[in-house]
N, C-alpha and C positions, 0 to 999 in steps of 0.2 A: 504494500500500500504506500501511498505518497509518491507514486511514480509520476503522476501528472500534476501540474500546477492547479491550484484551486479554481482558477478561471476556466480551465479546460475541463474541469471535472463536472459531468452532467449526470442527472438522475439515471438515464438509460445506461450510461457507462458504469455507474455504481451497481445497477442491477446485474449487468453482465459480469462485472467483477465478482459480485457475491456468488453468482452461479458458478463461476470459475473456481472460487475458493471452496465451495461445497464439493465440486467434482474432485478437486485436488485432495480434500480431506478423505473422501471415499476411496480414492486411489491409494492414499497413504495407508488407510486401514487395511486394504487388500494386500499391500506390501508387507514385508516382515516388520514386526513391531520394533525391532532394534533400529531399523532405518527411520521409523517414525519418530522415535525418541531422540534420534540424533539431530532432528530439526528443532530449533527454538520455536516455541509457540508464541 
């Protein structure tokens, strides 16, 4: 997060980013737990 400046940040971008984060979380859960814990939350 914080990749774009606040001016460029729009609601639809936030929604797409939220979906992306959710997908990434699901992927990480499917991956080995050790790999998940290696990422800072």
